[in-house]
LUMGUSE-785258 format. One line per 2 residues: number of its first residue (from 1); their letters; for each residue x, y, z of N, C-alpha, C, CB. Coordinates in steps of 0.05 Angstrom, whole numbers, padded with zeros to 5 digits. Glycine has a CB too. Layout:
N
NUM) A) X Y Z X Y Z X Y Z X Y Z; ...
***
This chain:
247
1) MS) -02704 -00717 -00894 -02709 -00702 -00870 -02702 -00672 -00875 -02693 -00712 -00846; -02719 -00654 -00865 -02714 -00626 -00869 -02690 -00617 -00852 -02738 -00609 -00861
3) FL) -02674 -00599 -00864 -02651 -00588 -00848 -02661 -00566 -00830 -02629 -00579 -00866; -02679 -00549 -00841 -02692 -00528 -00825 -02721 -00532 -00825 -02685 -00500 -00837
5) EL) -02733 -00530 -00801 -02762 -00534 -00798 -02773 -00514 -00777 -02768 -00563 -00790; -02793 -00499 -00786 -02808 -00482 -00767 -02835 -00495 -00764 -02810 -00453 -00778
7) RN) -02843 -00500 -00739 -02869 -00512 -00733 -02887 -00493 -00718 -02864 -00538 -00717; -02907 -00484 -00731 -02928 -00467 -00718 -02915 -00444 -00703 -02945 -00484 -00698
9) VS) -02896 -00431 -00716 -02881 -00409 -00703 -02896 -00383 -00703 -02854 -00406 -00716; -02898 -00371 -00680 -02910 -00344 -00677 -02890 -00326 -00662 -02937 -00345 -00662
11) RS) -02891 -00300 -00668 -02875 -00281 -00653 -02890 -00255 -00649 -02848 -00275 -00668; -02893 -00248 -00624 -02908 -00223 -00617 -02889 -00204 -00603 -02932 -00230 -00599
13) FG) -02895 -00178 -00607 -02880 -00157 -00594 -02900 -00139 -00580 -02863 -00140 -00614; -02892 -00129 -00556 -02910 -00111 -00541 -02932 -00126 -00527 -02922 -00091 -00559
15) VG) -02948 -00112 -00512 -02970 -00123 -00497 -02995 -00106 -00500 -02963 -00127 -00467; -03018 -00117 -00494 -03043 -00102 -00494 -03049 -00090 -00521 -03042 -00080 -00474
17) EA) -03057 -00065 -00521 -03063 -00051 -00546 -03039 -00047 -00564 -03077 -00025 -00541; -03015 -00048 -00552 -02991 -00044 -00568 -02980 -00070 -00579 -02970 -00031 -00550
19) KV) -02993 -00092 -00575 -02984 -00118 -00584 -02985 -00120 -00614 -03000 -00141 -00571; -02963 -00130 -00625 -02960 -00134 -00655 -02953 -00163 -00659 -02939 -00114 -00668
21) DA) -02968 -00176 -00676 -02961 -00204 -00683 -02945 -00204 -00709 -02987 -00221 -00687; -02918 -00207 -00706 -02901 -00207 -00730 -02903 -00233 -00746 -02872 -00203 -00721
23) LR) -02906 -00255 -00732 -02911 -00281 -00745 -02934 -00295 -00731 -02885 -00299 -00744; -02949 -00309 -00747 -02973 -00323 -00735 -02975 -00351 -00747 -02999 -00307 -00741
25) GV) -02967 -00371 -00731 -02970 -00399 -00738 -02957 -00407 -00764 -02999 -00404 -00741; -02932 -00399 -00767 -02917 -00405 -00792 -02905 -00432 -00791 -02896 -00383 -00797
27) DL) -02910 -00448 -00812 -02897 -00473 -00817 -02880 -00471 -00842 -02918 -00496 -00820; -02855 -00480 -00840 -02837 -00479 -00862 -02815 -00500 -00859 -02823 -00451 -00864
29) SV) -02810 -00515 -00880 -02788 -00534 -00880 -02771 -00531 -00905 -02800 -00563 -00878; -02745 -00535 -00901 -02726 -00533 -00923 -02708 -00557 -00922 -02710 -00506 -00921
31) EP) -02707 -00572 -00944 -02690 -00596 -00945 -02661 -00588 -00951 -02700 -00615 -00967; -02642 -00605 -00945 -02614 -00600 -00953 -02613 -00596 -00984 -02596 -00624 -00945
33) GG) -02600 -00575 -00992 -02599 -00569 -01021 -02623 -00553 -01030 -02597 -00593 -01036; -02643 -00548 -01013 -02666 -00533 -01021 -02661 -00503 -01020 -02690 -00539 -01003
35) FV) -02674 -00489 -01039 -02671 -00460 -01041 -02699 -00447 -01040 -02656 -00452 -01067; -02705 -00434 -01018 -02732 -00422 -01014 -02729 -00392 -01014 -02745 -00432 -00988
37) AV) -02745 -00378 -01030 -02747 -00349 -01030 -02772 -00341 -01015 -02747 -00337 -01059; -02770 -00320 -00999 -02793 -00310 -00983 -02799 -00282 -00993 -02787 -00311 -00952
39) MG) -02824 -00278 -01001 -02833 -00252 -01010 -02857 -00243 -00994 -02840 -00253 -01040; -02862 -00217 -00995 -02885 -00205 -00981 -02882 -00176 -00978 -02889 -00219 -00954
41) PS) -02903 -00161 -00972 -02902 -00132 -00968 -02886 -00125 -00943 -02929 -00120 -00967; -02878 -00100 -00942 -02864 -00091 -00918 -02880 -00095 -00893 -02857 -00060 -00921
43) GS) -02868 -00106 -00872 -02882 -00111 -00847 -02896 -00138 -00846 -02902 -00090 -00843; -02891 -00155 -00866 -02905 -00181 -00867 -02892 -00202 -00849 -02906 -00191 -00895
45) GK) -02868 -00196 -00838 -02855 -00215 -00821 -02831 -00229 -00833 -02875 -00235 -00811; -02822 -00221 -00856 -02801 -00235 -00870 -02775 -00235 -00854 -02796 -00222 -00898
47) ST) -02766 -00212 -00845 -02741 -00210 -00831 -02743 -00224 -00804 -02733 -00181 -00826; -02766 -00223 -00790 -02770 -00237 -00765 -02767 -00267 -00769 -02797 -00230 -00753
49) LL) -02778 -00277 -00791 -02776 -00305 -00797 -02747 -00314 -00799 -02790 -00312 -00823; -02730 -00297 -00811 -02702 -00304 -00814 -02687 -00303 -00787 -02688 -00285 -00834
51) TI) -02692 -00283 -00771 -02678 -00281 -00746 -02685 -00304 -00727 -02684 -00254 -00732; -02710 -00313 -00729 -02718 -00336 -00712 -02706 -00362 -00723 -02749 -00338 -00712
53) AG) -02706 -00365 -00750 -02694 -00389 -00762 -02664 -00390 -00756 -02699 -00388 -00793; -02651 -00367 -00753 -02623 -00367 -00748 -02615 -00366 -00719 -02611 -00344 -00762
55) SL) -02634 -00370 -00701 -02630 -00371 -00672 -02622 -00344 -00660 -02609 -00391 -00665; -02626 -00322 -00675 -02620 -00296 -00665 -02642 -00285 -00648 -02614 -00277 -00688
57) EE) -02665 -00297 -00650 -02689 -00289 -00635 -02706 -00313 -00629 -02706 -00267 -00652; -02720 -00313 -00607 -02736 -00336 -00600 -02765 -00331 -00606 -02733 -00342 -00570
59) PT) -02779 -00352 -00615 -02808 -00349 -00621 -02824 -00346 -00595 -02819 -00372 -00637; -02847 -00333 -00597 -02865 -00332 -00574 -02878 -00359 -00570 -02886 -00310 -00578
61) RG) -02885 -00371 -00592 -02896 -00398 -00592 -02885 -00414 -00615 -02927 -00398 -00593; -02886 -00440 -00613 -02877 -00457 -00635 -02848 -00467 -00631 -02879 -00442 -00661
63) EV) -02838 -00481 -00651 -02812 -00494 -00648 -02796 -00491 -00674 -02816 -00524 -00641; -02770 -00488 -00671 -02751 -00487 -00694 -02731 -00509 -00690 -02737 -00459 -00696
65) LI) -02728 -00525 -00712 -02709 -00547 -00711 -02688 -00543 -00734 -02724 -00574 -00715; -02663 -00547 -00727 -02642 -00547 -00747 -02628 -00574 -00746 -02621 -00523 -00742
67) DG) -02628 -00588 -00768 -02617 -00615 -00770 -02629 -00633 -00749 -02586 -00614 -00767; -02655 -00630 -00745 -02670 -00647 -00726 -02668 -00640 -00697 -02661 -00674 -00729
69) VS) -02652 -00619 -00690 -02649 -00611 -00663 -02665 -00585 -00657 -02619 -00606 -00656; -02681 -00586 -00636 -02697 -00563 -00629 -02679 -00541 -00616 -02719 -00570 -00609
71) LS) -02681 -00517 -00626 -02664 -00495 -00616 -02671 -00489 -00587 -02668 -00470 -00633; -02695 -00496 -00578 -02702 -00490 -00550 -02686 -00507 -00531 -02732 -00495 -00546
73) RL) -02673 -00529 -00540 -02658 -00546 -00523 -02629 -00537 -00521 -02659 -00574 -00534; -02621 -00518 -00537 -02593 -00510 -00537 -02587 -00486 -00518 -02585 -00502 -00566
75) SR) -02564 -00487 -00506 -02556 -00464 -00489 -02547 -00441 -00507 -02533 -00473 -00471; -02542 -00418 -00494 -02533 -00395 -00509 -02507 -00400 -00523 -02530 -00371 -00490
77) NE) -02488 -00414 -00510 -02463 -00420 -00523 -02466 -00440 -00546 -02443 -00432 -00502; -02484 -00459 -00542 -02489 -00478 -00564 -02501 -00465 -00588 -02507 -00501 -00554
79) KA) -02519 -00445 -00584 -02530 -00431 -00606 -02509 -00414 -00620 -02553 -00413 -00596; -02491 -00402 -00605 -02470 -00386 -00617 -02452 -00404 -00634 -02453 -00371 -00595
81) RL) -02446 -00427 -00624 -02429 -00446 -00639 -02444 -00455 -00665 -02422 -00471 -00622; -02470 -00459 -00663 -02486 -00467 -00686 -02485 -00445 -00707 -02515 -00472 -00678
83) RR) -02488 -00420 -00699 -02487 -00397 -00718 -02459 -00395 -00731 -02494 -00371 -00704; -02439 -00400 -00715 -02411 -00397 -00726 -02404 -00419 -00746 -02391 -00396 -00703
85) RT) -02413 -00443 -00740 -02404 -00466 -00756 -02424 -00474 -00778 -02400 -00489 -00738; -02449 -00470 -00773 -02470 -00482 -00790 -02486 -00462 -00806 -02489 -00498 -00773
87) IG) -02491 -00438 -00795 -02509 -00419 -00808 -02493 -00395 -00819 -02530 -00409 -00787; -02498 -00389 -00844 -02487 -00364 -00856 -02510 -00344 -00858 -02475 -00370 -00884
89) YV) -02506 -00321 -00846 -02528 -00301 -00845 -02520 -00276 -00860 -02535 -00294 -00815; -02537 -00266 -00877 -02532 -00241 -00892 -02552 -00221 -00882 -02535 -00245 -00923
91) FQ) -02541 -00200 -00868 -02558 -00179 -00856 -02563 -00156 -00876 -02546 -00169 -00830; -02585 -00143 -00873 -02591 -00120 -00890 -02570 -00098 -00887 -02619 -00108 -00884
93) DF) -02560 -00095 -00862 -02540 -00074 -00857 -02511 -00084 -00857 -02546 -00061 -00829; -02508 -00109 -00869 -02481 -00121 -00874 -02467 -00132 -00849 -02463 -00101 -00888
95) NL) -02466 -00116 -00827 -02453 -00126 -00803 -02424 -00133 -00807 -02468 -00149 -00791; -02410 -00118 -00823 -02381 -00122 -00826 -02366 -00108 -00804 -02372 -00112 -00854
97) LA) -02343 -00119 -00796 -02326 -00107 -00775 -02309 -00086 -00788 -02309 -00128 -00761; -02311 -00061 -00778 -02298 -00038 -00791 -02268 -00040 -00790 -02306 -00013 -00777
99) GL) -02257 -00054 -00770 -02228 -00055 -00767 -02215 -00078 -00782 -02221 -00058 -00738; -02231 -00093 -00798 -02220 -00115 -00814 -02224 -00109 -00843 -02234 -00142 -00806
101) TA) -02205 -00119 -00860 -02208 -00116 -00889 -02230 -00134 -00899 -02181 -00121 -00903; -02236 -00131 -00924 -02257 -00148 -00936 -02251 -00178 -00933 -02261 -00141 -00966
103) VE) -02226 -00185 -00940 -02219 -00214 -00938 -02218 -00223 -00909 -02193 -00219 -00953; -02209 -00205 -00891 -02208 -00213 -00863 -02236 -00217 -00852 -02194 -00191 -00847
105) NV) -02256 -00201 -00860 -02284 -00205 -00852 -02294 -00232 -00862 -02301 -00182 -00863; -02287 -00239 -00887 -02297 -00264 -00898 -02284 -00288 -00883 -02290 -00266 -00928
107) CL) -02258 -00285 -00876 -02243 -00307 -00864 -02249 -00311 -00834 -02214 -00301 -00866; -02260 -00290 -00821 -02263 -00291 -00792 -02277 -00316 -00782 -02277 -00267 -00783
109) PL) -02301 -00323 -00793 -02315 -00347 -00782 -02298 -00372 -00785 -02341 -00350 -00797; -02283 -00374 -00806 -02266 -00398 -00811 -02244 -00399 -00789 -02254 -00397 -00839
111) EL) -02231 -00377 -00785 -02209 -00377 -00765 -02220 -00382 -00737 -02194 -00350 -00766; -02243 -00371 -00731 -02255 -00376 -00704 -02261 -00406 -00701 -02280 -00360 -00701
113) DG) -02265 -00420 -00723 -02272 -00448 -00722 -02247 -00466 -00725 -02292 -00455 -00743; -02223 -00453 -00724 -02199 -00469 -00724 -02184 -00473 -00750 -02205 -00495 -00713
115) VS) -02194 -00461 -00772 -02181 -00463 -00797 -02156 -00445 -00796 -02200 -00454 -00821; -02134 -00455 -00807 -02109 -00439 -00807 -02113 -00413 -00822 -02086 -00455 -00819
117) AK) -02098 -00392 -00814 -02100 -00366 -00827 -02095 -00368 -00857 -02081 -00346 -00814; -02075 -00383 -00865 -02068 -00386 -00893 -02090 -00399 -00909 -02042 -00402 -00897
119) RA) -02101 -00421 -00898 -02123 -00435 -00912 -02148 -00417 -00913 -02129 -00461 -00899; -02154 -00404 -00891 -02178 -00387 -00889 -02176 -00365 -00910 -02182 -00376 -00861
121) RA) -02152 -00353 -00913 -02149 -00331 -00932 -02153 -00341 -00961 -02121 -00318 -00929; -02143 -00365 -00967 -02146 -00376 -00993 -02176 -00380 -01000 -02131 -00402 -00996
123) IG) -02190 -00391 -00980 -02219 -00395 -00984 -02234 -00369 -00987 -02231 -00411 -00960; -02226 -00349 -00971 -02239 -00323 -00972 -02234 -00309 -00998 -02229 -00306 -00950
125) MD) -02209 -00311 -01008 -02203 -00299 -01034 -02218 -00312 -01057 -02173 -00301 -01039; -02222 -00338 -01056 -02237 -00352 -01077 -02266 -00341 -01077 -02237 -00382 -01072
127) AL) -02277 -00338 -01053 -02305 -00328 -01051 -02307 -00299 -01062 -02315 -00329 -01022; -02288 -00282 -01055 -02289 -00255 -01064 -02284 -00253 -01094 -02267 -00238 -01050
129) EE) -02267 -00270 -01105 -02262 -00270 -01134 -02288 -00278 -01149 -02240 -00289 -01141; -02303 -00297 -01138 -02327 -00306 -01151 -02347 -00283 -01153 -02339 -00329 -01136
131) LG) -02346 -00264 -01134 -02364 -00241 -01134 -02351 -00216 -01145 -02374 -00236 -01106; -02328 -00219 -01158 -02315 -00196 -01171 -02302 -00176 -01152 -02335 -00182 -01188
133) LA) -02293 -00186 -01129 -02282 -00168 -01109 -02253 -00174 -01102 -02299 -00169 -01084; -02240 -00190 -01118 -02212 -00197 -01111 -02194 -00173 -01108 -02201 -00216 -01132
135) DR) -02199 -00152 -01125 -02182 -00129 -01125 -02189 -00110 -01102 -02184 -00114 -01151; -02210 -00116 -01087 -02218 -00100 -01064 -02214 -00114 -01038 -02247 -00091 -01067
137) SN) -02200 -00137 -01039 -02198 -00154 -01015 -02184 -00141 -00992 -02183 -00179 -01023; -02166 -00123 -00996 -02151 -00110 -00975 -02162 -00083 -00967 -02122 -00107 -00982
139) HY) -02185 -00076 -00977 -02198 -00051 -00969 -02216 -00055 -00945 -02215 -00040 -00993; -02219 -00035 -00929 -02236 -00036 -00905 -02264 -00028 -00913 -02225 -00016 -00883
141) PD) -02284 -00037 -00897 -02312 -00032 -00904 -02318 -00003 -00911 -02330 -00040 -00881; -02306 00017 -00897 -02312 00045 -00903 -02299 00054 -00929 -02304 00063 -00880
143) QL) -02283 00037 -00941 -02271 00043 -00967 -02286 00029 -00990 -02242 00034 -00967; -02307 00015 -00983 -02323 00001 -01003 -02350 00014 -01007 -02327 -00029 -00994
145) SG) -02361 00010 -01031 -02388 00020 -01036 -02408 00002 -01022 -02394 00021 -01067; -02434 00011 -01022 -02454 -00006 -01009 -02457 -00033 -01023 -02481 00009 -01010
147) GE) -02456 -00033 -01049 -02457 -00058 -01064 -02434 -00076 -01058 -02459 -00053 -01093; -02410 -00065 -01056 -02387 -00081 -01049 -02388 -00093 -01021 -02361 -00064 -01052
149) RQ) -02398 -00077 -01002 -02401 -00087 -00975 -02421 -00110 -00974 -02409 -00065 -00956; -02442 -00107 -00990 -02462 -00128 -00992 -02450 -00154 -01002 -02486 -00119 -01009
151) RV) -02434 -00152 -01023 -02422 -00176 -01034 -02402 -00189 -01014 -02407 -00169 -01060; -02388 -00172 -00999 -02370 -00183 -00978 -02386 -00199 -00958 -02354 -00160 -00964
153) SI) -02409 -00189 -00950 -02425 -00203 -00930 -02436 -00229 -00941 -02449 -00185 -00921; -02442 -00230 -00968 -02451 -00254 -00981 -02428 -00275 -00980 -02459 -00249 -01010
155) AR) -02404 -00266 -00987 -02381 -00284 -00987 -02376 -00296 -00959 -02356 -00269 -00997; -02379 -00279 -00939 -02375 -00288 -00911 -02396 -00310 -00904 -02376 -00265 -00891
157) AV) -02420 -00307 -00914 -02441 -00325 -00907 -02438 -00353 -00919 -02468 -00313 -00915; -02425 -00355 -00942 -02425 -00380 -00956 -02398 -00395 -00953 -02431 -00376 -00985
159) VG) -02377 -00382 -00942 -02351 -00396 -00940 -02352 -00419 -00920 -02329 -00376 -00933; -02333 -00437 -00922 -02331 -00459 -00903 -02352 -00480 -00908 -02334 -00448 -00875
161) ER) -02359 -00494 -00887 -02378 -00516 -00889 -02405 -00509 -00878 -02366 -00541 -00875; -02415 -00485 -00884 -02441 -00477 -00875 -02462 -00496 -00888 -02447 -00448 -00883
163) RL) -02482 -00502 -00873 -02503 -00520 -00883 -02530 -00506 -00886 -02506 -00543 -00864; -02531 -00480 -00876 -02556 -00465 -00879 -02548 -00436 -00883 -02574 -00467 -00853
165) VL) -02558 -00424 -00905 -02554 -00396 -00911 -02580 -00381 -00909 -02541 -00392 -00939; -02581 -00360 -00893 -02604 -00343 -00889 -02597 -00315 -00898 -02614 -00342 -00859
167) AD) -02610 -00305 -00918 -02603 -00279 -00930 -02627 -00260 -00931 -02592 -00283 -00959; -02623 -00236 -00919 -02644 -00216 -00918 -02638 -00195 -00939 -02646 -00203 -00890
169) EP) -02653 -00196 -00961 -02650 -00177 -00984 -02620 -00176 -00993 -02659 -00149 -00976; -02609 -00199 -01001 -02580 -00199 -01008 -02573 -00183 -01033 -02571 -00227 -01011
171) SG) -02593 -00177 -01049 -02588 -00162 -01074 -02598 -00133 -01072 -02601 -00175 -01097; -02606 -00125 -01048 -02618 -00099 -01045 -02601 -00075 -01053 -02626 -00095 -01017
173) AL) -02575 -00077 -01049 -02557 -00055 -01056 -02542 -00060 -01082 -02537 -00050 -01034; -02551 -00080 -01098 -02536 -00088 -01122 -02551 -00082 -01147 -02529 -00117 -01120
175) DS) -02536 -00079 -01169 -02548 -00077 -01195 -02556 -00105 -01205 -02530 -00063 -01216; -02569 -00107 -01228 -02579 -00133 -01237 -02557 -00153 -01241 -02595 -00129 -01262
177) VN) -02534 -00144 -01252 -02512 -00163 -01258 -02501 -00175 -01232 -02490 -00149 -01273; -02495 -00158 -01213 -02485 -00167 -01187 -02506 -00182 -01171 -02473 -00144 -01171
179) GE) -02531 -00174 -01174 -02552 -00189 -01161 -02554 -00218 -01170 -02579 -00175 -01165; -02551 -00222 -01196 -02551 -00249 -01207 -02526 -00264 -01199 -02554 -00248 -01237
181) AV) -02503 -00250 -01196 -02479 -00264 -01187 -02483 -00275 -01159 -02455 -00244 -01188; -02496 -00259 -01142 -02502 -00268 -01115 -02520 -00293 -01115 -02516 -00246 -01098
183) MR) -02541 -00293 -01132 -02559 -00315 -01133 -02544 -00340 -01144 -02583 -00309 -01151; -02526 -00336 -01163 -02511 -00359 -01173 -02494 -00371 -01150 -02493 -00350 -01196
185) MI) -02483 -00354 -01134 -02466 -00364 -01112 -02483 -00380 -01092 -02452 -00340 -01098; -02507 -00370 -01086 -02524 -00385 -01068 -02533 -00411 -01080 -02549 -00368 -01061
187) LS) -02539 -00411 -01106 -02546 -00436 -01120 -02524 -00455 -01120 -02555 -00430 -01148; -02499 -00445 -01124 -02476 -00463 -01123 -02473 -00476 -01096 -02450 -00447 -01130
189) AC) -02478 -00461 -01074 -02478 -00473 -01048 -02499 -00494 -01045 -02481 -00451 -01026; -02523 -00489 -01055 -02545 -00508 -01053 -02539 -00534 -01068 -02571 -00496 -01065
191) KT) -02524 -00533 -01089 -02516 -00557 -01104 -02498 -00575 -01087 -02502 -00549 -01130; -02485 -00564 -01067 -02468 -00580 -01049 -02484 -00590 -01025 -02444 -00564 -01040
193) GV) -02510 -00584 -01024 -02527 -00594 -01002 -02534 -00573 -00981 -02513 -00615 -00988; -02525 -00548 -00985 -02533 -00526 -00967 -02562 -00519 -00971 -02514 -00501 -00972
195) AA) -02576 -00515 -00949 -02604 -00505 -00950 -02603 -00474 -00949 -02621 -00516 -00926; -02620 -00461 -00964 -02620 -00432 -00966 -02648 -00420 -00964 -02606 -00422 -00991
197) VV) -02650 -00399 -00949 -02675 -00383 -00947 -02667 -00354 -00952 -02690 -00386 -00919; -02679 -00342 -00973 -02672 -00315 -00982 -02697 -00298 -00982 -02659 -00315 -01009
199) VT) -02697 -00276 -00967 -02718 -00256 -00968 -02711 -00237 -00990 -02722 -00242 -00941; -02730 -00232 -01008 -02726 -00213 -01030 -02752 -00200 -01038 -02713 -00227 -01054
201) HD) -02750 -00175 -01048 -02773 -00161 -01059 -02774 -00164 -01089 -02774 -00132 -01050; -02752 -00175 -01100 -02749 -00177 -01129 -02759 -00203 -01140 -02719 -00172 -01137
203) AH) -02781 -00203 -01154 -02793 -00228 -01164 -02775 -00242 -01184 -02820 -00222 -01177; -02760 -00226 -01200 -02741 -00239 -01219 -02720 -00255 -01205 -02728 -00217 -01237
205) LA) -02709 -00244 -01183 -02689 -00259 -01168 -02701 -00282 -01153 -02674 -00241 -01150; -02726 -00278 -01143 -02740 -00300 -01129 -02744 -00324 -01147 -02766 -00290 -01118
207) SW) -02746 -00319 -01173 -02751 -00340 -01192 -02727 -00360 -01194 -02757 -00329 -01219; -02704 -00352 -01183 -02682 -00371 -01182 -02686 -00393 -01162 -02656 -00356 -01175
209) AD) -02704 -00389 -01143 -02709 -00409 -01122 -02726 -00432 -01132 -02722 -00396 -01098; -02724 -00455 -01119 -02742 -00477 -01127 -02769 -00476 -01113 -02728 -00504 -01121
211) RV) -02771 -00458 -01093 -02797 -00453 -01081 -02799 -00425 -01071 -02801 -00473 -01057; -02822 -00412 -01075 -02827 -00385 -01066 -02850 -00385 -01047 -02833 -00366 -01091
213) VF) -02845 -00373 -01023 -02865 -00372 -01002 -02873 -00343 -00998 -02854 -00384 -00975; -02899 -00338 -00997 -02910 -00311 -00995 -02921 -00307 -00966 -02931 -00305 -01016
215) LR) -02912 -00285 -00954 -02921 -00278 -00927 -02939 -00253 -00929 -02898 -00273 -00908; -02959 -00252 -00912 -02975 -00228 -00909 -02986 -00227 -00881 -02999 -00227 -00930
217) DG) -02982 -00205 -00867 -02991 -00201 -00840 -02982 -00224 -00822 -03022 -00199 -00839; -02957 -00234 -00826 -02946 -00254 -00809 -02954 -00282 -00815 -02953 -00248 -00781
219) CV) -02969 -00286 -00836 -02979 -00313 -00843 -02969 -00321 -00871 -03009 -00314 -00842; -02964 -00347 -00875 -02959 -00357 -00902 -02986 -00359 -00916 -02945 -00386 -00901
221) VD) -02988 -00343 -00938 -03014 -00342 -00952 -03013 -00357 -00978 -03021 -00313 -00957; -02989 -00364 -00988 -02987 -00379 -01013 -02958 -00387 -01017 -02997 -00361 -01037
223) QT) -02954 -00408 -01033 -02927 -00415 -01041 -02929 -00430 -01068 -02913 -00433 -01020; -02907 -00429 -01083 -02907 -00443 -01108 -02880 -00458 -01111 -02911 -00423 -01132
225) TA) -02881 -00481 -01123 -02857 -00497 -01127 -02851 -00498 -01157 -02860 -00525 -01115; -02827 -00490 -01164 -02820 -00491 -01192 -02811 -00519 -01200 -02797 -00470 -01198
227) PP) -02817 -00528 -01224 -02809 -00554 -01233 -02779 -00555 -01237 -02823 -00563 -01258; -02765 -00576 -01228 -02736 -00577 -01231 -02728 -00580 -01260 -02724 -00600 -01215
229) SP) -02706 -00569 -01268 -02695 -00571 -01295 -02666 -00565 -01294 -02710 -00552 -01315; -02650 -00575 -01313 -02622 -00569 -01313 -02616 -00539 -01315 -02608 -00583 -01337
231) ES) -02634 -00525 -01329 -02629 -00496 -01333 -02633 -00481 -01307 -02648 -00485 -01354; -02646 -00493 -01287 -02652 -00479 -01262 -02627 -00472 -01247 -02670 -00495 -01245
233) FL) -02604 -00485 -01253 -02579 -00479 -01240 -02563 -00459 -01256 -02564 -00504 -01235; -02573 -00451 -01279 -02557 -00434 -01297 -02570 -00407 -01301 -02553 -00447 -01323
235) QP) -02597 -00406 -01301 -02611 -00381 -01306 -02637 -00381 -01291 -02615 -00377 -01336; -02649 -00357 -01287 -02674 -00356 -01272 -02696 -00371 -01287 -02682 -00327 -01267
237) LS) -02715 -00381 -01271 -02739 -00393 -01283 -02758 -00371 -01291 -02752 -00413 -01264; -02774 -00376 -01312 -02793 -00356 -01321 -02819 -00360 -01306 -02797 -00357 -01351
239) GL) -02837 -00340 -01309 -02863 -00342 -01298 -02868 -00330 -01271 -02870 -00370 -01296; -02848 -00317 -01259 -02852 -00304 -01233 -02847 -00274 -01234 -02834 -00317 -01213
241) ED) -02849 -00262 -01258 -02843 -00234 -01261 -02863 -00218 -01244 -02845 -00226 -01290; -02888 -00228 -01242 -02908 -00214 -01226 -02918 -00234 -01205 -02931 -00203 -01243
243) PS) -02910 -00231 -01179 -02918 -00250 -01159 -02948 -00252 -01155 -02905 -00243 -01134; -02963 -00234 -01165 -02992 -00235 -01162 -03006 -00249 -01185 -03003 -00207 -01158
245) SG) -02990 -00257 -01205 -03003 -00268 -01229 -03007 -00298 -01226 -02985 -00263 -01254; -03029 -00305 -01213 -03037 -00332 -01211 -03023 -00349 -01190 -03034 -00345 -01237
247) L) -03006 -00336 -01174 -02992 -00352 -01153 -03006 -00349 -01127 -02963 -00342 -01151
***
């Protein structure tokens, strides 16, 4: 059974001549442990797809299900609880709290969900260390570079028992080495059964996914599934350097 499922999802903004169709009849399913990369030109609907999948925005038409439950049946409080406990979201603008240190930002969702401060800090430090940020754990967001803030937001998204990770350009502010470290962290989460959807413009990083979905003008126009192999958890798959080359 799919953990995340979008059924015929459409999203429109504005009315009349000003109406814009950000998504048009999108179907997408992600199994537990599945890693899907979403690519497409600017304005194709990639970010809108993520916000709808993460219950941050409602579709104009269609249905979104998480773990078999339709989001349309959930109250506002139930959706907030779902986001806190189940969904890890990586925003393009990081969304870190300025008054909290790096490790406190990472720990916050855990503590809100009842994890002790000591245990939450240990988990947060492990996540930061995996991304090379252990020595920056007590720094505030305005004391961190853009790439460091991005890695903190990644760590916050994957800590705890999240079952779905949604990431909007998670490597956008990173160099190639740190970009691959982020993808390894997401892959590591997928190996434990976490479902992941990552929007990226980088075909090399998209090649880490086991499926790549292409959006254009709000529609899924193509997708490719990479054959599974042991190396797929250790290094990127080849053959996706140019997303237009036969895909």
